[in-house]
Each structure stands twice: as structure tokens, then as C-alpha cells.
C-alpha positions in Angstrom: 0.0 0.0 0.0 1.3 3.4 -1.0 1.2 6.0 1.7 1.7 9.7 1.2 1.2 12.8 3.2 0.3 16.3 2.0 1.9 19.1 3.9 -0.3 22.2 3.6 2.5 24.5 4.7 4.6 23.3 1.7 1.7 24.3 -0.6 1.5 27.7 1.0 5.2 28.2 0.7 5.1 27.3 -2.9 2.1 29.7 -3.4 4.2 32.5 -1.9 7.0 31.7 -4.3 4.6 31.8 -7.2 3.1 35.1 -6.0 6.6 36.6 -5.7 7.3 35.6 -9.3 4.0 37.1 -10.3 5.0 40.4 -8.7 8.4 40.4 -10.4 7.0 39.7 -13.8 4.3 42.3 -13.4 6.8 45.0 -12.5 9.1 44.0 -15.4 6.2 44.1 -17.8 5.0 47.4 -16.6 8.5 48.9 -17.1 8.8 47.4 -20.6 5.3 48.6 -21.6 6.6 52.1 -21.3 9.4 51.6 -23.8 8.5 52.9 -27.2 10.6 52.5 -30.3 10.7 55.8 -32.2 9.6 55.5 -35.8 13.0 56.5 -37.1 14.8 53.9 -34.9 16.0 52.0 -38.0 17.2 55.1 -39.8 17.6 54.7 -43.5 17.7 51.0 -43.7 15.7 49.5 -46.5 12.2 48.8 -45.3 12.8 50.6 -42.0 9.1 51.2 -41.5 8.4 47.5 -42.0 11.1 46.7 -39.4 9.5 49.2 -37.0 6.0 47.8 -37.5 7.4 44.2 -37.0 9.1 45.2 -33.7 5.9 47.0 -32.5 3.8 43.9 -33.3 6.4 41.7 -31.5 6.3 43.9 -28.4 2.4 43.8 -28.3 2.5 40.1 -28.6 5.0 39.9 -25.8 2.7 42.0 -23.6 -0.2 39.7 -24.4 1.9 36.6 -23.6 3.0 38.2 -20.3 -0.6 38.8 -19.3 -1.5 35.2 -20.0 1.4 34.1 -17.8 0.4 36.5 -15.1 -3.1 35.1 -15.1 -1.8 31.6 -14.9 0.5 32.4 -12.0 -2.3 34.1 -10.1 -4.6 31.1 -10.7 -1.8 28.7 -9.6 -1.1 30.6 -6.4 -4.8 30.7 -5.6 -5.2 27.0 -6.3 -2.3 26.1 -4.1 -3.7 28.2 -1.2 -7.2 26.7 -1.8 -5.7 23.2 -1.7 -3.8 23.9 1.5 -7.0 25.1 3.1 -8.9 22.1 1.9 -6.3 19.7 3.3 -6.2 21.5 6.6 -10.0 21.3 6.8 -10.0 17.6 5.9 -7.4 17.0 8.7 -9.5 19.0 11.2 -12.6 17.1 10.2 -10.9 13.7 10.5 -9.4 14.7 13.9 -12.8 15.8 15.1 -14.5 12.6 13.9 -11.9 10.4 15.5 -12.1 12.3 18.8 -15.9 12.1 18.8 -16.4 15.8 18.4 -17.8 15.5 14.9 
């Protein structure tokens, strides 16, 4: 028989790590969102306007991808904390049932 134990504190610690990563990514993204490439950034290169447009599209796609990741990190942290709470509640319920309090 396989036995395992879930340690809710470990889930909460991991949630805190995920939340810290969320904060760091959010701050970095906010700083990058303010960076604008001037239209003349590519000077007189052939198709410089095309290069500028491609860079702008790439930057917008990066911001969208960052938001998807931020949402995933937030859901992950919330899920970890919810699971930790559920395990603690199950342990409390089992203890109350075994002690005759339930």
C-alpha cells in the first residue's frame, strides 16, 4: 500500500514563491510597456518602416503573452492556497471525527 502525506505548509510556501514571481513579472512588464521604439529607430535601412512595425507587433504580442502568464501564475497561487486550506479542513474534520467531536 502506498502512503503519502500532504503538507499544507509546503503548498502555502510554494504559493508564496509563485506570488513573488507574479510580482516580479508584473513589475518588469510594466517597465517594458513604457518603452517605445521611435519611428526612425532603424534610420535609413531599407524597409525601416516594416522593421519598426514588426518590432511593435512583437512587443504587443510579448505583452499579451506576459498577461497570459500573469493570469496563470495568479490562478496557480490561488489553487495552491485553496488546496492547502482544503487539506487542513480535511485533517481537522478527520481529527474531530476520531475524537468524537464531529
